[in-house]
Backbone as ProteinMPNN parsed JSONL, in Angstrom:
{"seq_chain_A": "SVLDIRSFIKEDITDTELNTIILLEYDKDNKEHCVGILVSSLESVSVVEKNSIQQIQSHFLGTGTLVESLADISDYEESQVAMVLDIKKIDDNLTKKV", "coords_chain_A": {"N_chain_A": [[-37.881, 38.726, -56.293], [-39.762, 36.069, -57.801], [-42.02, 33.747, -56.653], [-42.832, 30.306, -56.844], [-45.141, 28.483, -55.398], [-46.366, 26.045, -55.602], [-45.432, 23.384, -55.05], [-45.067, 23.488, -52.334], [-47.634, 23.929, -51.292], [-48.803, 21.759, -52.28], [-50.398, 21.572, -54.675], [-51.875, 20.576, -57.71], [-51.221, 22.105, -60.319], [-50.906, 23.236, -63.598], [-48.221, 24.674, -65.576], [-49.263, 26.367, -67.54], [-51.567, 27.312, -66.376], [-50.769, 29.197, -64.586], [-50.995, 32.434, -64.527], [-50.927, 34.888, -63.319], [-49.355, 37.247, -61.196], [-48.928, 38.029, -57.875], [-47.865, 40.836, -56.23], [-46.039, 41.577, -53.363], [-45.138, 43.798, -50.826], [-42.874, 44.306, -48.18], [-41.236, 44.871, -45.012], [-37.962, 43.886, -44.497], [-35.414, 43.118, -42.455], [-35.104, 45.853, -41.906], [-35.187, 46.936, -44.472], [-36.873, 47.783, -47.448], [-38.66, 45.305, -49.154], [-39.571, 43.242, -51.88], [-41.664, 40.724, -53.107], [-42.89, 38.32, -55.406], [-45.709, 36.225, -56.03], [-46.663, 33.455, -57.848], [-49.847, 32.791, -59.164], [-52.832, 30.943, -60.007], [-55.294, 32.111, -60.374], [-57.137, 35.063, -59.528], [-59.642, 35.844, -57.627], [-60.967, 37.812, -56.054], [-60.283, 40.844, -54.27], [-60.058, 41.51, -50.972], [-60.846, 43.767, -48.324], [-59.587, 43.77, -45.129], [-60.417, 44.262, -41.838], [-58.322, 45.245, -39.158], [-59.013, 44.373, -36.578], [-60.363, 42.053, -37.099], [-58.623, 40.038, -37.49], [-57.189, 37.098, -36.324], [-54.609, 35.875, -34.463], [-52.761, 32.829, -34.697], [-51.675, 30.358, -32.53], [-48.38, 29.173, -32.658], [-47.732, 26.586, -31.81], [-49.966, 25.103, -32.398], [-49.907, 24.844, -35.116], [-47.399, 23.934, -35.993], [-44.063, 23.815, -37.427], [-43.936, 23.77, -40.187], [-45.729, 25.332, -41.645], [-47.213, 28.004, -43.543], [-49.135, 29.642, -42.657], [-50.178, 32.346, -40.7], [-52.203, 33.637, -39.379], [-55.802, 33.946, -38.965], [-58.475, 35.423, -40.786], [-61.526, 37.202, -40.659], [-63.718, 37.666, -43.224], [-65.998, 39.884, -44.434], [-67.14, 40.572, -46.866], [-69.042, 39.337, -48.353], [-72.368, 37.821, -48.657], [-72.545, 35.94, -46.607], [-70.26, 35.755, -43.944], [-66.795, 34.914, -44.384], [-63.947, 32.832, -43.703], [-60.527, 33.444, -43.957], [-57.21, 32.322, -44.613], [-54.298, 33.851, -43.463], [-51.236, 34.339, -44.841], [-47.78, 34.095, -43.93], [-45.655, 36.28, -45.141], [-42.928, 36.774, -44.829], [-41.995, 34.315, -43.944], [-42.603, 32.77, -46.171], [-40.896, 33.905, -48.075], [-38.375, 33.475, -46.84], [-38.256, 30.646, -46.729], [-38.75, 29.693, -49.315], [-37.329, 31.074, -51.247], [-34.66, 30.646, -53.336], [-31.331, 30.549, -52.444], [-28.528, 31.959, -53.948]], "CA_chain_A": [[-38.012, 37.368, -56.769], [-41.114, 35.549, -57.986], [-42.035, 32.417, -56.053], [-43.789, 29.296, -57.268], [-45.354, 27.737, -54.147], [-47.188, 24.848, -55.865], [-44.947, 22.185, -54.364], [-45.241, 23.669, -50.898], [-49.042, 23.764, -50.931], [-49.203, 20.475, -52.86], [-51.471, 21.759, -55.651], [-51.57, 20.068, -59.041], [-51.554, 23.184, -61.242], [-49.95, 23.238, -64.696], [-47.568, 25.955, -65.848], [-50.127, 27.226, -68.354], [-52.602, 27.896, -65.52], [-50.177, 30.281, -63.799], [-51.001, 33.602, -65.391], [-51.019, 36.098, -62.51], [-48.368, 37.395, -60.13], [-49.297, 38.954, -56.803], [-46.67, 41.471, -55.681], [-46.175, 41.932, -51.954], [-44.022, 44.563, -50.291], [-42.779, 44.25, -46.732], [-39.959, 45.282, -44.444], [-37.116, 42.751, -44.125], [-34.146, 43.625, -41.917], [-35.157, 47.314, -42.061], [-35.09, 47.3, -45.879], [-38.069, 47.423, -48.197], [-38.443, 44.079, -49.911], [-40.73, 42.905, -52.707], [-41.665, 39.346, -53.586], [-44.075, 37.991, -56.189], [-46.176, 34.839, -55.911], [-47.437, 33.009, -59.008], [-51.153, 32.216, -58.828], [-53.607, 30.549, -61.184], [-56.394, 33.064, -60.549], [-57.376, 36.007, -58.435], [-61.083, 36.057, -57.704], [-61.35, 39.101, -55.492], [-59.378, 41.423, -53.286], [-60.887, 41.927, -49.843], [-60.28, 44.618, -47.289], [-59.775, 43.103, -43.843], [-60.208, 45.131, -40.682], [-57.283, 44.697, -38.292], [-59.609, 43.695, -35.428], [-60.956, 40.765, -37.491], [-57.526, 39.077, -37.667], [-56.886, 36.351, -35.107], [-53.332, 35.17, -34.523], [-52.82, 31.411, -34.36], [-50.504, 29.939, -31.761], [-47.527, 28.346, -33.517], [-47.709, 25.175, -31.403], [-51.1, 24.421, -33.033], [-49.64, 24.687, -36.534], [-46.119, 23.307, -36.291], [-43.11, 24.697, -38.082], [-43.986, 23.659, -41.642], [-46.869, 26.028, -42.229], [-47.059, 29.406, -43.921], [-50.266, 30.377, -42.092], [-49.823, 33.084, -39.499], [-53.415, 34.036, -38.672], [-57.066, 33.79, -39.684], [-59.187, 36.696, -40.89], [-62.946, 37.128, -40.977], [-64.003, 38.543, -44.362], [-67.446, 40.09, -44.484], [-67.477, 41.172, -48.158], [-70.058, 38.523, -49.0], [-73.605, 37.683, -47.895], [-72.143, 35.249, -45.385], [-68.832, 36.004, -43.709], [-65.917, 33.794, -44.689], [-62.665, 32.85, -43.0], [-59.395, 33.302, -44.863], [-55.908, 32.131, -43.977], [-53.332, 34.901, -43.756], [-49.928, 33.718, -44.941], [-46.638, 34.853, -43.414], [-44.851, 36.554, -46.32], [-41.51, 36.639, -44.491], [-41.699, 32.885, -43.914], [-42.626, 32.322, -47.559], [-39.661, 34.367, -48.718], [-37.222, 32.798, -46.219], [-38.251, 29.21, -46.989], [-38.917, 29.294, -50.699], [-36.406, 31.767, -52.142], [-33.404, 29.905, -53.465], [-30.131, 31.373, -52.242], [-27.539, 31.684, -55.003]], "C_chain_A": [[-39.479, 36.998, -56.903], [-41.097, 34.096, -57.54], [-43.147, 31.551, -56.628], [-43.996, 28.378, -56.067], [-46.21, 26.484, -54.346], [-46.726, 23.633, -55.084], [-45.149, 22.291, -52.857], [-46.688, 23.444, -50.475], [-49.651, 22.513, -51.542], [-50.441, 20.601, -53.755], [-51.009, 21.27, -57.009], [-52.052, 21.092, -60.065], [-50.475, 23.203, -62.324], [-49.353, 24.632, -64.891], [-48.468, 26.91, -66.624], [-51.245, 27.876, -67.542], [-52.078, 29.074, -64.703], [-50.054, 31.517, -64.678], [-51.077, 34.926, -64.636], [-49.914, 36.089, -61.464], [-48.901, 38.413, -59.132], [-48.006, 39.517, -56.235], [-46.947, 41.922, -54.257], [-44.935, 42.687, -51.504], [-44.047, 44.451, -48.773], [-41.389, 44.663, -46.3], [-39.193, 44.043, -44.01], [-35.763, 43.308, -43.71], [-34.006, 45.127, -42.153], [-34.915, 47.786, -43.485], [-36.395, 46.914, -46.551], [-37.749, 46.251, -49.112], [-39.714, 43.786, -50.693], [-40.585, 41.463, -53.183], [-42.969, 39.131, -54.36], [-44.428, 36.534, -55.996], [-47.022, 34.532, -57.142], [-48.745, 32.394, -58.539], [-51.898, 31.882, -60.112], [-54.782, 31.479, -61.428], [-56.478, 33.969, -59.327], [-58.837, 36.396, -58.525], [-61.491, 37.427, -57.195], [-60.278, 39.563, -54.521], [-60.261, 41.99, -52.182], [-60.118, 42.838, -48.908], [-60.607, 43.967, -45.951], [-59.476, 44.097, -42.737], [-59.216, 44.459, -39.737], [-57.878, 43.912, -37.117], [-60.281, 42.368, -35.791], [-59.893, 39.691, -37.708], [-57.211, 38.422, -36.332], [-55.583, 35.581, -35.305], [-53.528, 33.718, -34.108], [-51.54, 31.059, -33.615], [-49.681, 28.955, -32.583], [-47.513, 26.885, -33.097], [-48.906, 24.401, -31.955], [-50.783, 24.074, -34.484], [-48.394, 23.883, -36.845], [-45.25, 24.261, -37.082], [-43.225, 24.703, -39.604], [-45.125, 24.391, -42.307], [-46.527, 27.468, -42.568], [-48.159, 30.272, -43.323], [-49.838, 31.057, -40.804], [-51.058, 33.474, -38.682], [-54.631, 33.741, -39.547], [-57.773, 35.141, -39.694], [-60.633, 36.439, -41.266], [-63.213, 38.143, -42.086], [-65.51, 38.662, -44.507], [-67.871, 40.793, -45.772], [-68.669, 40.481, -48.83], [-71.311, 38.466, -48.134], [-73.351, 36.981, -46.566], [-70.659, 35.499, -45.183], [-68.037, 34.731, -43.974], [-64.625, 33.951, -43.901], [-61.563, 32.616, -44.028], [-58.13, 33.094, -44.056], [-54.994, 33.265, -44.409], [-51.954, 34.253, -43.72], [-48.842, 34.664, -44.443], [-45.659, 35.083, -44.57], [-43.362, 36.426, -46.026], [-41.108, 35.163, -44.474], [-41.7, 32.304, -45.325], [-41.307, 32.669, -48.227], [-38.438, 33.62, -48.156], [-37.118, 31.331, -46.619], [-38.258, 28.824, -48.456], [-38.026, 30.028, -51.686], [-35.093, 31.006, -52.158], [-32.247, 30.873, -53.315], [-29.1, 30.979, -53.284], [-26.181, 32.163, -54.558]], "O_chain_A": [[-40.334, 37.543, -56.205], [-40.266, 33.308, -57.991], [-44.261, 32.019, -56.863], [-43.118, 27.576, -55.748], [-46.722, 25.922, -53.378], [-47.55, 22.92, -54.511], [-45.377, 21.285, -52.186], [-46.949, 22.844, -49.432], [-50.836, 22.227, -51.364], [-51.402, 19.844, -53.616], [-49.874, 21.524, -57.412], [-53.148, 20.968, -60.612], [-49.283, 23.188, -62.02], [-49.907, 25.631, -64.433], [-48.442, 28.119, -66.395], [-51.813, 28.881, -67.968], [-52.866, 29.864, -64.183], [-49.123, 31.634, -65.475], [-51.272, 35.976, -65.249], [-49.58, 35.041, -60.912], [-49.278, 39.524, -59.505], [-47.139, 38.757, -55.802], [-47.959, 42.567, -53.98], [-43.811, 42.262, -51.771], [-45.112, 44.497, -48.156], [-40.479, 44.789, -47.119], [-39.71, 43.233, -43.241], [-35.052, 43.9, -44.522], [-32.945, 45.614, -42.543], [-34.481, 48.919, -43.692], [-36.961, 45.857, -46.269], [-36.702, 46.214, -49.759], [-40.816, 44.056, -50.213], [-39.509, 41.042, -53.608], [-44.011, 39.687, -54.013], [-43.545, 35.696, -55.818], [-47.975, 35.249, -57.446], [-48.756, 31.57, -57.624], [-51.634, 32.458, -61.167], [-55.227, 31.627, -62.567], [-55.956, 33.664, -58.255], [-59.23, 37.179, -59.39], [-62.276, 38.124, -57.838], [-59.479, 38.772, -54.022], [-61.108, 42.847, -52.432], [-58.909, 42.7, -48.725], [-61.763, 43.649, -45.673], [-58.404, 44.701, -42.706], [-59.264, 43.245, -39.541], [-57.315, 42.899, -36.705], [-60.722, 41.636, -34.906], [-60.22, 38.561, -38.069], [-56.993, 39.105, -35.331], [-55.473, 34.743, -36.199], [-54.37, 33.419, -33.261], [-50.445, 31.43, -34.04], [-50.229, 28.005, -33.144], [-47.301, 26.014, -33.941], [-48.877, 23.171, -31.982], [-51.331, 23.114, -35.025], [-48.342, 23.21, -37.875], [-45.655, 25.386, -37.373], [-42.65, 25.58, -40.249], [-45.455, 24.085, -43.452], [-45.652, 28.073, -41.948], [-48.13, 31.495, -43.459], [-49.223, 30.444, -39.932], [-50.985, 33.624, -37.463], [-54.505, 33.343, -40.706], [-57.683, 35.907, -38.735], [-60.932, 35.571, -42.087], [-62.965, 39.337, -41.913], [-66.21, 37.665, -44.682], [-68.855, 41.532, -45.774], [-69.234, 41.014, -49.785], [-71.329, 38.989, -47.02], [-73.88, 37.383, -45.529], [-69.884, 35.46, -46.138], [-68.54, 33.62, -43.808], [-64.258, 35.051, -43.488], [-61.652, 31.713, -44.86], [-57.99, 33.621, -42.952], [-54.927, 33.598, -45.592], [-51.55, 33.689, -42.704], [-48.979, 35.884, -44.529], [-44.914, 34.173, -44.937], [-42.603, 36.005, -46.899], [-40.023, 34.802, -44.93], [-40.882, 31.439, -45.639], [-40.681, 31.824, -48.866], [-37.57, 33.188, -48.915], [-36.017, 30.823, -46.828], [-37.814, 27.73, -48.806], [-37.966, 29.646, -52.854], [-34.493, 30.756, -51.113], [-32.197, 31.901, -53.99], [-28.83, 29.794, -53.479], [-25.206, 32.028, -55.297]]}, "name": "protein", "num_of_chains": 1, "seq": "SVLDIRSFIKEDITDTELNTIILLEYDKDNKEHCVGILVSSLESVSVVEKNSIQQIQSHFLGTGTLVESLADISDYEESQVAMVLDIKKIDDNLTKKV"}
């Protein structure tokens, strides 16, 4: 499935701006699963070292968030922090069951 998460992240992006799909593969119930997310642009793809990922305690975030952890990205002159989204939560909450 391909997911449109604009309403969830409350971004005002028109349909014509959505021209890229990011495909993500993960294990769901011991089965390989693939989901796509529509995005308006993809600036860069960064490699993140596992030891630079910091888990966030769920009681700080609440139940309505897709963020699972923060990652330090050092691809640039100054390091940046990126939010790591929980793909299983995205798929569970935003895929319409038919």
